[in-house]
FIMAR-471966 format. One record per atom (N, C-alpha, C): y, x, z; residue in three letters; atom name. Coordinates in steps of 0.2 Angstrom, whole numbers, plus 5000, padded with zeros to 4 digits. Layout:
BEGIN
REC,v,u,w,type,atom
REC,Y,X,Z,ALA,CA
...
//
This chain:
BEGIN
REC,v,u,w,type,atom
REC,5079,4904,4980,UNK,N
REC,5072,4906,4981,UNK,CA
REC,5069,4899,4983,UNK,C
REC,5063,4898,4980,UNK,N
REC,5060,4891,4982,UNK,CA
REC,5055,4893,4988,UNK,C
REC,5054,4887,4992,UNK,N
REC,5050,4888,4997,UNK,CA
REC,5042,4888,4995,UNK,C
REC,5038,4890,5000,UNK,N
REC,5031,4890,4999,UNK,CA
REC,5028,4886,5005,UNK,C
REC,5022,4884,5004,UNK,N
REC,5019,4881,5010,UNK,CA
REC,5015,4886,5014,UNK,C
REC,5013,4885,5020,UNK,N
REC,5009,4889,5024,UNK,CA
REC,5002,4891,5021,UNK,C
REC,4999,4886,5017,UNK,N
REC,4993,4887,5013,UNK,CA
REC,4994,4892,5008,UNK,C
REC,5000,4892,5005,UNK,N
REC,5002,4897,5000,UNK,CA
REC,5002,4904,5003,UNK,C
REC,5005,4905,5009,UNK,N
REC,5006,4911,5012,UNK,CA
REC,4999,4914,5014,UNK,C
REC,4994,4909,5016,UNK,N
REC,4987,4911,5018,UNK,CA
REC,4983,4914,5012,UNK,C
REC,4985,4912,5006,UNK,N
REC,4982,4915,5000,UNK,CA
REC,4983,4922,4999,UNK,C
REC,4988,4925,5001,UNK,N
REC,4990,4932,5001,UNK,CA
REC,4987,4936,5006,UNK,C
REC,4982,4940,5005,UNK,N
REC,4978,4944,5010,UNK,CA
REC,4981,4951,5011,UNK,C
REC,4985,4951,5016,UNK,N
REC,4989,4957,5018,UNK,CA
REC,4985,4960,5024,UNK,C
REC,4983,4967,5023,UNK,N
REC,4979,4970,5028,UNK,CA
REC,4982,4977,5029,UNK,C
REC,4979,4980,5035,UNK,N
REC,4981,4987,5037,UNK,CA
REC,4976,4991,5035,UNK,C
REC,4977,4997,5032,UNK,N
REC,4972,5002,5031,UNK,CA
REC,4975,5009,5032,UNK,C
REC,4971,5014,5032,UNK,N
REC,4973,5021,5034,UNK,CA
REC,4972,5025,5027,UNK,C
REC,4977,5029,5026,UNK,N
REC,4977,5033,5020,UNK,CA
REC,4972,5039,5021,UNK,C
REC,4967,5039,5017,UNK,N
REC,4962,5045,5018,UNK,CA
REC,4963,5050,5013,UNK,C
REC,4966,5049,5008,UNK,N
REC,4967,5054,5003,UNK,CA
REC,4974,5052,4999,UNK,C
REC,4978,5057,4997,UNK,N
REC,4984,5056,4994,UNK,CA
REC,4985,5062,4989,UNK,C
REC,4988,5061,4983,UNK,N
REC,4990,5067,4979,UNK,CA
REC,4995,5065,4974,UNK,C
REC,4999,5070,4972,UNK,N
REC,5005,5068,4967,UNK,CA
REC,5002,5065,4961,UNK,C
REC,5006,5061,4958,UNK,N
REC,5005,5057,4952,UNK,CA
REC,5010,5059,4947,UNK,C
REC,5010,5065,4944,UNK,N
REC,5016,5067,4940,UNK,CA
REC,5016,5064,4933,UNK,C
REC,5010,5061,4931,UNK,N
REC,5010,5057,4924,UNK,CA
REC,5014,5050,4925,UNK,C
REC,5015,5048,4931,UNK,N
REC,5019,5042,4931,UNK,CA
REC,5026,5042,4928,UNK,C
REC,5028,5036,4926,UNK,N
REC,5035,5036,4923,UNK,CA
REC,5040,5038,4928,UNK,C
REC,5039,5035,4934,UNK,N
REC,5044,5037,4940,UNK,CA
REC,5040,5041,4945,UNK,C
REC,5043,5046,4948,UNK,N
REC,5039,5050,4953,UNK,CA
REC,5035,5045,4958,UNK,C
REC,5028,5047,4959,UNK,N
REC,5024,5042,4963,UNK,CA
REC,5019,5047,4966,UNK,C
REC,5015,5044,4971,UNK,N
REC,5010,5047,4974,UNK,CA
REC,5004,5042,4974,UNK,C
REC,4998,5045,4972,UNK,N
REC,4992,5041,4972,UNK,CA
REC,4989,5041,4979,UNK,C
REC,4987,5035,4982,UNK,N
REC,4984,5035,4988,UNK,CA
REC,4977,5031,4988,UNK,C
REC,4973,5034,4992,UNK,N
REC,4966,5030,4994,UNK,CA
REC,4966,5028,5001,UNK,C
REC,4966,5021,5002,UNK,N
REC,4967,5018,5008,UNK,CA
REC,4960,5015,5011,UNK,C
REC,4958,5017,5017,UNK,N
REC,4952,5014,5020,UNK,CA
REC,4954,5008,5024,UNK,C
REC,4951,5002,5022,UNK,N
REC,4953,4996,5025,UNK,CA
REC,4947,4993,5029,UNK,C
REC,4942,4998,5031,UNK,N
REC,4937,4996,5035,UNK,CA
REC,4931,4993,5031,UNK,C
REC,4926,4991,5035,UNK,N
REC,4920,4988,5033,UNK,CA
REC,4920,4983,5027,UNK,C
REC,4923,4978,5028,UNK,N
REC,4923,4972,5024,UNK,CA
REC,4926,4974,5017,UNK,C
REC,4932,4977,5017,UNK,N
REC,4935,4979,5011,UNK,CA
REC,4933,4986,5008,UNK,C
REC,4933,4991,5013,UNK,N
REC,4932,4998,5011,UNK,CA
REC,4938,5001,5008,UNK,C
REC,4936,5006,5004,UNK,N
REC,4942,5010,5002,UNK,CA
REC,4944,5008,4995,UNK,C
REC,4951,5007,4995,UNK,N
REC,4954,5005,4988,UNK,CA
REC,4960,5010,4987,UNK,C
REC,4962,5010,4981,UNK,N
REC,4967,5015,4979,UNK,CA
REC,4973,5012,4976,UNK,C
REC,4979,5015,4976,UNK,N
REC,4985,5013,4974,UNK,CA
REC,4990,5019,4972,UNK,C
REC,4995,5017,4968,UNK,N
REC,5000,5022,4967,UNK,CA
REC,5007,5019,4970,UNK,C
REC,5011,5023,4972,UNK,N
REC,5017,5020,4975,UNK,CA
REC,5023,5025,4974,UNK,C
REC,5028,5022,4973,UNK,N
REC,5034,5027,4971,UNK,CA
REC,5038,5028,4978,UNK,C
REC,5035,5033,4982,UNK,N
REC,5037,5034,4989,UNK,CA
REC,5039,5041,4990,UNK,C
REC,5040,5045,4984,UNK,N
REC,5041,5052,4985,UNK,CA
REC,5047,5054,4988,UNK,C
REC,5052,5050,4989,UNK,N
REC,5058,5052,4992,UNK,CA
REC,5057,5053,5000,UNK,C
REC,5053,5049,5003,UNK,N
REC,5052,5049,5010,UNK,CA
REC,5045,5052,5012,UNK,C
REC,5040,5053,5008,UNK,N
REC,5034,5055,5009,UNK,CA
REC,5031,5061,5005,UNK,C
REC,5027,5065,5008,UNK,N
REC,5023,5070,5003,UNK,CA
REC,5016,5067,5004,UNK,C
REC,5012,5069,4999,UNK,N
REC,5004,5067,5000,UNK,CA
REC,5001,5069,5007,UNK,C
REC,5003,5075,5009,UNK,N
REC,5000,5078,5015,UNK,CA
REC,5002,5074,5021,UNK,C
REC,5009,5071,5021,UNK,N
REC,5011,5067,5027,UNK,CA
REC,5008,5060,5027,UNK,C
REC,5006,5058,5021,UNK,N
REC,5003,5051,5021,UNK,CA
REC,4996,5051,5024,UNK,C
REC,4992,5056,5023,UNK,N
REC,4985,5056,5026,UNK,CA
REC,4985,5055,5033,UNK,C
REC,4981,5050,5035,UNK,N
REC,4980,5048,5042,UNK,CA
REC,4985,5042,5044,UNK,C
REC,4990,5041,5040,UNK,N
REC,4995,5036,5041,UNK,CA
REC,4992,5029,5040,UNK,C
REC,4994,5024,5044,UNK,N
REC,4992,5017,5043,UNK,CA
REC,4997,5014,5039,UNK,C
REC,4995,5010,5034,UNK,N
REC,5000,5006,5029,UNK,CA
REC,4998,4999,5028,UNK,C
REC,5002,4995,5026,UNK,N
REC,5001,4988,5025,UNK,CA
REC,5001,4987,5018,UNK,C
REC,4996,4983,5015,UNK,N
REC,4995,4982,5008,UNK,CA
REC,4992,4975,5007,UNK,C
REC,4994,4972,5001,UNK,N
REC,4991,4966,4998,UNK,CA
REC,4984,4968,4995,UNK,C
REC,4978,4965,4997,UNK,N
REC,4972,4968,4995,UNK,CA
REC,4969,4963,4990,UNK,C
REC,4972,4957,4988,UNK,N
REC,4968,4952,4984,UNK,CA
REC,4972,4951,4977,UNK,C
REC,4976,4956,4975,UNK,N
REC,4979,4955,4968,UNK,CA
REC,4974,4958,4964,UNK,C
REC,4974,4956,4958,UNK,N
REC,4969,4959,4953,UNK,CA
REC,4971,4967,4952,UNK,C
REC,4966,4971,4950,UNK,N
REC,4968,4978,4949,UNK,CA
REC,4973,4978,4943,UNK,C
REC,4977,4984,4943,UNK,N
REC,4983,4984,4938,UNK,CA
REC,4983,4991,4936,UNK,C
REC,4983,4992,4929,UNK,N
REC,4983,4999,4926,UNK,CA
REC,4990,5002,4927,UNK,C
REC,4991,5007,4930,UNK,N
REC,4998,5011,4931,UNK,CA
REC,4997,5017,4928,UNK,C
REC,4999,5018,4921,UNK,N
REC,4998,5024,4917,UNK,CA
REC,4991,5025,4916,UNK,C
REC,4988,5031,4919,UNK,N
REC,4981,5032,4918,UNK,CA
REC,4977,5031,4924,UNK,C
REC,4980,5027,4929,UNK,N
REC,4977,5026,4936,UNK,CA
REC,4977,5019,4937,UNK,C
REC,4971,5016,4939,UNK,N
REC,4970,5009,4941,UNK,CA
REC,4971,5008,4948,UNK,C
REC,4977,5004,4949,UNK,N
REC,4979,5002,4956,UNK,CA
REC,4975,4996,4958,UNK,C
REC,4972,4996,4964,UNK,N
REC,4968,4991,4967,UNK,CA
REC,4971,4987,4972,UNK,C
REC,4976,4989,4975,UNK,N
REC,4980,4986,4980,UNK,CA
REC,4988,4987,4979,UNK,C
REC,4992,4983,4983,UNK,N
REC,4999,4984,4983,UNK,CA
REC,5001,4986,4990,UNK,C
REC,5003,4993,4990,UNK,N
REC,5006,4995,4997,UNK,CA
REC,5013,4992,4997,UNK,C
REC,5014,4989,5003,UNK,N
REC,5021,4986,5004,UNK,CA
REC,5026,4991,5008,UNK,C
REC,5032,4990,5005,UNK,N
REC,5038,4994,5008,UNK,CA
REC,5044,4990,5007,UNK,C
REC,5049,4993,5010,UNK,N
REC,5056,4990,5010,UNK,CA
REC,5061,4995,5008,UNK,C
REC,5066,4993,5004,UNK,N
REC,5071,4999,5002,UNK,CA
REC,5075,5001,5007,UNK,C
REC,5077,5008,5007,UNK,N
REC,5082,5010,5012,UNK,CA
REC,5089,5009,5009,UNK,C
REC,5094,5012,5012,UNK,N
REC,5101,5010,5009,UNK,CA
REC,5102,5013,5002,UNK,C
REC,5098,5018,5000,UNK,N
REC,5098,5020,4993,UNK,CA
REC,5093,5017,4988,UNK,C
REC,5089,5012,4991,UNK,N
REC,5085,5009,4986,UNK,CA
REC,5078,5012,4986,UNK,C
REC,5077,5017,4990,UNK,N
REC,5070,5021,4990,UNK,CA
REC,5066,5018,4995,UNK,C
REC,5059,5018,4993,UNK,N
REC,5054,5014,4997,UNK,CA
REC,5052,5017,5003,UNK,C
REC,5052,5013,5009,UNK,N
REC,5050,5015,5015,UNK,CA
REC,5044,5011,5016,UNK,C
REC,5038,5014,5017,UNK,N
REC,5031,5010,5018,UNK,CA
REC,5031,5006,5025,UNK,C
REC,5028,5000,5024,UNK,N
REC,5027,4996,5030,UNK,CA
REC,5021,4998,5034,UNK,C
REC,5022,4999,5040,UNK,N
REC,5016,5001,5044,UNK,CA
REC,5017,4998,5051,UNK,C
REC,5011,4997,5055,UNK,N
REC,5012,4995,5062,UNK,CA
REC,5015,5000,5066,UNK,C
REC,5018,4998,5072,UNK,N
REC,5021,5003,5076,UNK,CA
REC,5016,5005,5082,UNK,C
REC,5010,5002,5082,UNK,N
REC,5005,5003,5087,UNK,CA
REC,4999,5004,5082,UNK,C
REC,4994,5008,5084,UNK,N
REC,4988,5009,5080,UNK,CA
REC,4984,5002,5081,UNK,C
REC,4981,5000,5075,UNK,N
REC,4977,4994,5075,UNK,CA
REC,4971,4995,5071,UNK,C
REC,4966,4991,5072,UNK,N
REC,4960,4993,5068,UNK,CA
REC,4961,4992,5061,UNK,C
REC,4958,4996,5057,UNK,N
REC,4958,4996,5049,UNK,CA
REC,4955,4989,5047,UNK,C
REC,4958,4986,5042,UNK,N
REC,4956,4980,5039,UNK,CA
REC,4959,4974,5043,UNK,C
REC,4963,4975,5048,UNK,N
REC,4966,4969,5052,UNK,CA
REC,4971,4965,5047,UNK,C
REC,4970,4959,5047,UNK,N
REC,4974,4954,5042,UNK,CA
REC,4980,4952,5046,UNK,C
REC,4986,4953,5042,UNK,N
REC,4992,4950,5044,UNK,CA
REC,4992,4943,5045,UNK,C
REC,4995,4941,5051,UNK,N
REC,4996,4933,5052,UNK,CA
REC,5002,4932,5057,UNK,C
//
């Protein structure tokens, strides 16, 4: 893996937001959930789809804070336009566990 500079790291805008809406995405190639995430005033609400059905239901995601990259260009995922990339880590079986703060923080807070 090659190194990056601190300036390279600063180009990636990673923010915290709160899931305000979530629903199944059965049309996706792999099981996924559509999420609408509120990042607060500056960024507002953005949507994404995530392959997180092993550990989460749409109902359980609503109200949860998650961490996402907000400055990637939108990407078409099947019939759904994903505007942010929710971040997660694989569990022992390779299933995604979402990253989230362990204390409540204001929506839109930038990781540093």
